[in-house]
C-alpha positions as CSV (number, residue, x, y, z in Angstrom):
1,M,0.0,-0.1,0.0
2,R,1.0,3.5,-0.8
3,T,2.6,5.9,2.3
4,L,-0.4,8.3,2.7
5,R,0.3,11.8,2.9
6,S,-2.8,12.5,5.1
7,N,-2.8,13.5,8.6
8,P,-5.5,12.9,11.7
9,A,-7.6,16.4,11.2
10,V,-8.2,14.9,7.8
11,A,-8.9,11.4,8.6
12,A,-11.2,12.6,11.6
13,K,-13.7,14.4,8.6
14,L,-14.1,11.4,6.9
15,L,-14.4,8.8,9.5
16,P,-17.9,9.4,10.7
17,N,-19.0,8.5,7.0
18,M,-16.6,5.2,7.0
19,I,-18.3,4.2,10.4
20,Q,-21.9,5.0,9.0
21,H,-21.7,2.7,6.2
22,Y,-19.8,-0.3,8.0
23,S,-22.4,0.1,11.1
24,K,-25.1,-1.5,8.7
25,R,-23.4,-4.3,7.6
26,Q,-24.6,-7.6,8.9
27,L,-22.2,-9.6,11.0
28,T,-22.0,-13.4,11.1
29,D,-20.9,-13.1,14.8
30,K,-21.8,-10.3,16.4
31,N,-18.7,-10.2,18.3
32,D,-16.6,-9.2,15.6
33,I,-17.5,-5.9,15.4
34,L,-13.9,-4.7,16.2
35,N,-12.0,-7.2,14.5
36,A,-13.7,-6.7,11.2
37,F,-13.2,-3.0,11.3
38,A,-9.4,-3.6,12.3
39,G,-8.0,-2.9,9.0
40,I,-9.3,0.6,9.2
41,T,-8.3,1.0,12.4
42,N,-4.8,-0.2,11.3
43,M,-4.6,2.0,8.7
44,L,-5.6,4.9,10.2
45,L,-2.8,4.5,13.1
46,D,0.0,3.6,10.7
47,Q,-0.5,6.3,8.2
48,C,-2.1,8.8,10.2
49,G,-1.1,8.2,13.2
50,M,-4.7,8.3,14.6
51,E,-5.7,5.9,17.7
52,L,-8.9,4.7,17.8
53,H,-10.3,3.5,21.1
54,Y,-13.5,1.0,20.7
55,G,-14.2,3.0,17.4
56,L,-13.8,6.3,18.4
57,I,-10.7,8.7,17.9
58,K,-8.9,8.4,21.4
59,S,-7.8,12.1,21.3
60,A,-11.2,13.1,20.7
61,L,-13.8,11.5,22.7
62,C,-16.2,13.8,23.4
63,P,-17.2,15.2,20.0
64,Q,-17.9,11.8,18.8
65,M,-20.3,11.1,21.7
66,V,-22.9,13.9,21.0
67,H,-24.5,13.1,18.3
68,P,-27.9,10.8,18.5
69,S,-29.0,8.3,16.0
70,P,-32.1,9.0,14.3
71,R,-33.6,5.4,15.2
72,F,-33.5,3.1,17.9
73,L,-30.5,0.6,18.0
74,T,-30.0,-2.8,19.6
75,R,-27.4,-3.0,22.7
76,R,-24.4,-5.3,21.7
77,A,-23.4,-7.0,24.9
78,G,-19.5,-7.3,26.0
79,F,-18.6,-3.4,24.3
80,P,-18.9,-0.2,25.6
81,S,-22.4,2.0,25.6
82,W,-20.7,5.0,24.8
83,S,-19.4,4.0,21.3
84,W,-20.9,2.8,18.5
85,V,-19.8,-0.6,18.6
86,G,-21.9,-1.4,21.6
87,W,-25.0,-1.0,19.7
88,E,-26.2,-2.7,16.6
89,G,-27.6,-0.6,14.1
90,E,-26.2,2.5,11.7
91,A,-24.3,4.6,13.9
92,W,-24.1,8.3,13.4
93,L,-21.0,10.3,14.6
94,S,-21.1,13.8,15.6
95,S,-21.2,16.3,12.7
96,L,-20.4,19.3,15.4
97,T,-16.9,19.6,13.8
98,S,-16.7,20.8,10.0
99,W,-14.5,21.4,7.3
100,Y,-13.8,24.4,8.7
101,I,-13.8,23.6,12.6
102,D,-10.9,21.4,13.5
103,E,-11.6,18.8,16.6
104,T,-8.8,20.7,18.5
105,E,-10.6,23.9,18.5
106,W,-14.0,22.0,19.1
107,I,-12.7,20.6,22.1
108,A,-11.3,24.0,23.6
109,K,-14.2,25.8,22.8
110,H,-16.9,23.1,24.3
111,S,-15.5,20.6,26.5
112,W,-14.4,20.8,30.0
113,I,-13.8,16.8,30.5
114,D,-10.7,15.0,31.5
115,W,-11.5,11.5,30.4
116,Y,-9.9,8.4,32.0
117,S,-9.9,5.0,30.6
118,Y,-9.6,1.7,32.7
119,V,-6.1,-0.6,33.0
120,E,-5.9,-3.8,35.3
121,R,-2.7,-3.8,36.4
122,E,-0.4,-6.9,36.7
123,D,-1.4,-7.4,40.0
124,G,-5.2,-7.5,39.1
125,I,-5.9,-3.9,41.1
126,G,-7.1,-1.6,38.2
127,E,-6.7,2.1,37.9
128,F,-7.9,4.4,35.6
129,H,-5.3,6.4,33.0
130,L,-5.6,9.8,31.8
131,I,-6.5,10.0,28.2
132,P,-4.6,12.8,26.7
133,Q,-7.2,15.1,24.3
134,L,-6.4,17.2,21.6
135,K,-4.4,20.6,22.4
136,W,-5.7,23.4,20.8
137,N,-2.8,26.0,19.6
138,A,-3.2,29.5,18.4
139,G,-2.2,29.9,14.8
140,T,-2.3,26.7,13.7
141,M,-4.3,25.9,10.6
142,F,-6.1,23.0,9.8
143,G,-4.2,20.8,6.9
144,E,-1.0,23.2,7.2
145,G,2.5,21.9,7.0
146,T,2.6,19.8,4.2
147,S,3.4,20.3,0.2
148,A,2.9,18.4,-3.4
149,N,5.7,16.8,-4.7
150,Q,6.4,14.8,-8.1
151,S,5.1,11.8,-6.6
152,E,1.8,12.8,-5.7
153,V,1.2,14.9,-8.9
154,E,2.1,11.0,-10.7
155,W,-0.1,9.2,-8.1
156,R,-3.2,11.7,-8.9
157,K,-2.2,11.4,-12.7
158,E,-3.0,7.5,-11.5
159,I,-6.2,8.0,-10.2
160,I,-7.6,10.2,-13.5
161,A,-6.7,6.9,-15.7
162,L,-9.1,4.9,-13.6
163,S,-11.9,6.8,-14.6
164,G,-13.3,4.3,-17.4
165,S,-10.9,1.5,-16.4
166,E,-11.7,-2.3,-15.2
167,K,-9.0,-2.3,-12.7
168,Y,-9.8,-3.2,-9.4
169,I,-8.8,-1.5,-6.5
170,D,-9.6,-3.2,-2.9
171,N,-11.7,-1.0,-0.1
172,M,-8.5,-0.1,1.6
173,E,-6.7,1.3,-1.1
174,V,-9.8,3.8,-2.2
175,M,-10.1,4.8,1.5
176,N,-6.3,5.4,1.3
177,M,-6.6,7.6,-2.0
178,Q,-9.7,9.4,-0.3
179,L,-7.7,10.6,2.5
180,R,-4.6,11.8,0.3
181,L,-7.3,13.9,-2.0
182,A,-8.6,15.0,1.1
183,A,-5.7,16.2,2.5
184,A,-4.4,18.2,-0.9
185,A,-8.1,19.9,-1.3
186,S,-7.6,21.1,2.6
187,E,-4.6,22.6,1.4
188,G,-6.2,24.6,-1.2
189,R,-5.0,22.5,-4.3
190,D,-7.5,21.9,-7.0
191,V,-8.5,18.1,-7.0
192,N,-11.8,18.5,-8.4
193,S,-10.5,16.5,-11.6
194,E,-9.3,13.5,-9.4
195,A,-12.2,13.3,-6.9
196,Q,-14.5,13.1,-10.1
197,A,-12.5,10.0,-11.4
198,L,-12.3,8.0,-8.1
199,D,-16.2,8.8,-7.8
200,S,-16.9,7.7,-11.3
201,Y,-14.7,4.6,-10.6
202,L,-17.0,4.1,-7.8
203,G,-20.3,4.1,-9.4
204,N,-20.8,8.2,-9.6
205,T,-22.7,8.3,-6.1
206,G,-21.1,12.0,-5.5
207,R,-20.2,11.2,-1.9
208,I,-16.7,11.1,-2.4
209,K,-16.2,14.3,-4.6
210,D,-18.6,16.1,-2.2
211,S,-16.8,14.7,1.0
212,I,-13.3,15.1,-0.4
213,L,-14.4,18.9,-1.8
214,R,-15.8,20.2,1.2
215,A,-12.6,20.4,2.8
216,A,-11.3,22.7,-0.2
217,G,-11.9,26.1,2.1
218,S,-10.8,24.9,5.0
219,K,-7.1,26.3,4.9
220,H,-8.0,30.1,3.9
221,G,-11.2,29.9,5.7
222,T,-13.3,30.7,2.4
223,L,-16.5,29.4,4.0
224,F,-16.0,31.2,7.4
225,N,-19.3,32.9,8.6
226,S,-18.9,35.7,11.3
227,N,-22.0,34.5,12.3
228,S,-21.5,30.9,13.0
229,E,-19.7,29.0,15.0
230,T,-16.6,28.9,12.3
231,Q,-15.6,32.1,13.2
232,A,-12.1,32.1,14.7
233,F,-11.6,30.9,18.5
234,D,-10.1,33.6,20.6
235,G,-9.0,31.4,23.3
236,V,-11.9,32.1,26.1
237,P,-14.2,29.3,26.5
238,K,-17.7,30.0,26.4
239,Y,-18.4,27.4,29.2
240,L,-16.6,28.8,32.1
241,D,-18.9,31.3,32.9
242,F,-21.3,28.4,33.0
243,I,-19.4,26.4,35.1
244,K,-18.3,28.6,37.8
245,K,-21.6,29.1,38.9
246,I,-22.0,25.3,39.7
247,P,-20.7,25.1,43.5
248,P,-18.4,24.0,44.6
249,S,-16.5,26.8,42.8
250,T,-12.9,25.0,42.7
251,K,-11.6,23.3,39.6
252,L,-13.0,20.2,40.7
253,G,-14.8,19.5,37.3
254,A,-13.6,21.9,35.0
255,K,-11.2,21.4,32.8
256,D,-7.4,21.0,35.1
257,P,-4.5,22.0,32.6
258,N,-2.4,19.6,35.2
259,P,-5.0,16.7,35.7
260,P,-3.5,13.5,37.3
261,T,-2.6,10.8,35.3
262,T,-3.9,8.2,37.2
263,V,-7.0,7.4,39.4
264,A,-7.3,4.7,41.9
265,R,-10.4,2.7,42.0
266,E,-10.5,3.3,45.8
267,D,-11.0,7.3,45.1
268,I,-14.2,6.8,43.0
269,T,-17.1,8.0,44.7
270,G,-19.5,5.5,45.4
271,L,-18.0,2.9,43.9
272,S,-17.7,-0.5,46.1
273,P,-14.7,-2.5,46.8
274,N,-16.2,-5.4,45.2
275,A,-17.2,-4.0,42.0
276,I,-16.6,-5.3,38.4
277,I,-15.4,-2.4,35.9
278,P,-15.3,-3.8,32.2
279,K,-12.3,-3.1,30.8
280,Y,-13.8,-0.7,28.2
281,A,-15.3,1.7,31.1
282,L,-14.4,5.5,31.1
283,L,-14.4,7.5,34.2
284,F,-15.0,11.2,33.7
285,R,-16.4,14.4,35.8
286,T,-19.0,16.7,34.9
287,V,-22.2,18.7,35.3
288,A,-25.2,17.0,36.1
289,S,-28.9,16.9,37.2
290,I,-32.0,14.6,37.7
291,V,-34.6,15.5,34.6
292,W,-37.8,14.5,33.7
293,M,-38.1,12.6,30.3
294,S,-41.7,12.3,28.5
295,V,-43.2,11.1,25.0
296,Y,-45.4,14.4,25.5
297,S,-44.0,17.4,23.8
298,P,-44.3,21.1,25.2
299,D,-47.7,21.3,23.1
300,N,-49.0,17.9,24.7
301,S,-48.7,15.7,21.4
302,V,-47.1,12.6,20.9
303,Q,-45.3,11.3,18.3
304,E,-45.9,7.6,17.8
305,N,-42.9,4.9,17.1
306,A,-40.6,7.9,17.7
307,N,-37.1,7.4,19.1
308,H,-37.3,10.7,21.2
309,V,-38.1,12.1,24.3
310,Y,-38.7,15.5,25.9
311,L,-36.5,16.7,28.9
312,Y,-38.0,18.9,31.5
313,N,-36.6,20.4,34.8
314,G,-39.2,20.1,38.0
315,G,-42.6,19.9,35.4
316,P,-44.5,19.6,32.3
317,D,-44.3,23.5,31.9
318,K,-40.3,23.7,32.1
319,Y,-39.1,22.2,28.6
320,I,-35.5,22.5,28.4
321,G,-34.6,20.2,25.5
322,V,-34.9,16.6,23.7
323,A,-33.1,13.3,24.1
324,W,-32.9,10.3,21.6
325,L,-33.1,7.1,23.5
326,C,-31.4,4.2,22.2
327,S,-33.3,1.4,23.1
328,Q,-37.2,1.0,22.3
329,Q,-38.1,-0.5,25.4
330,L,-36.6,2.0,27.5
331,R,-39.0,5.1,25.2
332,T,-41.6,2.2,25.8
333,Y,-41.3,2.2,29.5
334,V,-41.1,6.4,29.9
335,S,-44.7,6.1,27.5
336,L,-46.4,4.4,30.7
337,F,-45.8,7.8,32.6
338,P,-47.9,10.6,31.5
339,T,-46.5,12.7,33.9
340,G,-42.9,12.3,33.4
341,L,-40.1,9.8,34.5
342,P,-37.1,10.8,36.1
343,T,-33.5,10.2,34.6
344,H,-30.0,10.9,35.2
345,M,-28.5,13.7,32.8
346,V,-25.0,14.8,32.7
347,V,-23.3,17.7,30.3
348,L,-20.9,16.7,27.7
349,S,-20.0,19.9,26.3
350,G,-21.3,23.7,25.3
351,P,-22.4,25.7,24.7
352,D,-22.5,26.1,20.9
353,R,-25.1,27.1,17.9
354,H,-25.0,24.0,15.8
355,E,-28.3,23.7,14.3
356,S,-31.1,22.0,16.5
357,L,-31.4,18.5,15.5
358,A,-34.8,18.6,17.1
359,R,-35.7,21.2,14.6
360,A,-34.0,19.9,11.7
361,W,-35.7,16.3,12.6
362,G,-39.2,17.9,13.0
363,V,-39.6,17.1,16.4
364,L,-41.2,19.9,17.9
365,P,-44.5,21.0,16.4
366,S,-44.6,24.3,18.0
367,E,-42.6,26.7,16.7
368,R,-42.3,29.0,19.8
369,F,-39.8,26.2,21.1
370,E,-37.6,25.6,17.7
371,G,-34.6,26.6,18.1
372,G,-32.8,27.6,14.9
373,Q,-28.9,28.8,13.9
374,G,-28.9,31.3,16.5
375,E,-29.9,29.0,19.7
376,R,-27.1,27.8,21.7
377,F,-27.3,24.2,23.6
378,Y,-25.5,22.2,25.9
379,R,-25.4,18.5,24.3
380,V,-26.3,15.7,27.4
381,L,-26.1,11.9,27.8
382,I,-28.9,10.3,29.4
383,L,-27.6,7.6,31.8
384,G,-28.9,4.6,33.1
385,M,-28.4,2.0,36.0
386,Q,-29.7,-1.2,34.2
387,D,-28.0,-3.5,31.5
388,P,-30.8,-3.5,29.1
389,V,-29.5,-6.7,27.5
390,S,-29.6,-8.8,30.8
391,N,-32.3,-6.3,32.5
392,K,-29.7,-7.1,35.8
393,M,-28.7,-3.7,37.9
394,L,-25.0,-2.3,37.0
395,G,-22.6,-2.6,39.5
396,E,-22.9,0.2,42.5
397,G,-21.8,3.6,41.1
398,V,-21.6,2.3,37.6
399,R,-23.7,3.9,34.5
400,E,-24.4,3.1,30.9
401,K,-25.3,5.5,28.1
402,V,-29.0,5.2,27.1
403,G,-29.6,8.6,25.3
404,V,-28.1,11.7,23.7
405,G,-29.5,14.8,24.1
406,E,-29.5,18.9,23.2
407,V,-30.5,21.2,26.4
408,L,-31.2,24.6,25.4
409,A,-28.3,27.0,26.9
410,D,-30.4,29.4,28.5
411,E,-32.4,26.8,30.6
412,M,-29.5,25.2,31.2
413,E,-27.8,28.2,32.8
414,R,-31.2,29.0,34.8
415,M,-30.8,25.9,36.4
416,G,-29.6,26.5,40.1
417,P,-27.6,25.2,42.8
418,N,-30.0,22.7,44.0
419,D,-30.5,21.3,40.4
420,L,-26.9,20.8,39.2
421,W,-24.1,19.5,40.7
422,W,-20.3,18.0,39.9
423,D,-20.7,14.5,39.2
424,Q,-17.9,11.8,39.3
425,V,-19.1,9.3,36.4
426,L,-18.0,5.5,35.5
427,L,-19.4,5.0,32.6
428,Q,-19.4,1.4,31.0
């Protein structure tokens, strides 16, 4: 295989599409979900320096966790609930980052979480190790640091020669080509002819060409919009004022510039000494709350066979957002409670002005509750204490992801100290 001249930032833009198409496949052995994806994982590591952790980019966990699936999924036993590999069905990874916003910038703007993964030591006593996340540096630009050379020019000519050719190229080589073209496009080079030729070879779907050319304006900011999230980051996260209001007013929950590299299991709040911790468990600290889920919208209507619920803070008249549940069984259970069902919600990131999915997917029938491009949102996880596969309670202090949601920033920031607290979450 040819050497890939791409970088992790380019590959990160294409990975969600790869995963979405891969996750729709029916595997003979459902437990092979990671093994069958190993070719892509190894290629990204060897040629882009990008390491995946249970199917997600290890150095950029938060941006990939905040996008819900538009349809129900089925829990895959033995794999993490926080990753797409833990669910059967078409996976949707976040579109909050774009060709114009690097993952490093998005994390710096919207995420205060330090993530820890579980590591079993040789003596059998496990501990949690810090997972360093991408760091944003002022002055850097997406796609910088590479230039064309003669071998690349010759290689691009080979792509054009594919158009009308019957030559067979395996999927890994096609992906290699796609990543290299995206890297070239992100540098501002014209790769329209090559992208068209590759797309023609794959059946003229338009998908390859479009995904590559989205990178074309990223380096020089030709698609920047001063009224959107694509404007330059000034280095001051907008979440700081919000999290400082939540007692205790120390750095207990805020991103620590020097977080501890390890956390012993005895330091985890509420964890039983005998609790079994899965090897894929994550530990993190963030803002949490108890809110109410209901299938009834603010105008008292219900969409049948939908996978979303509405979130309320304290009563049916205090609408704060929407959550999309992974499990059909859980939504059916919520529908049995006309006044709503309390649930554990943790805040993953925010605030950002990305278009409301509730509005885009038409799940808010009353226009006065619809958020547009100007609305700010916090992205949240809905957590459960019961394993939906075995119907057994999880270990003491352990949680699973059962849904993903968006909460209006104004409503979140109005919630008082009795509604919000810093929570240490052990997520399996």
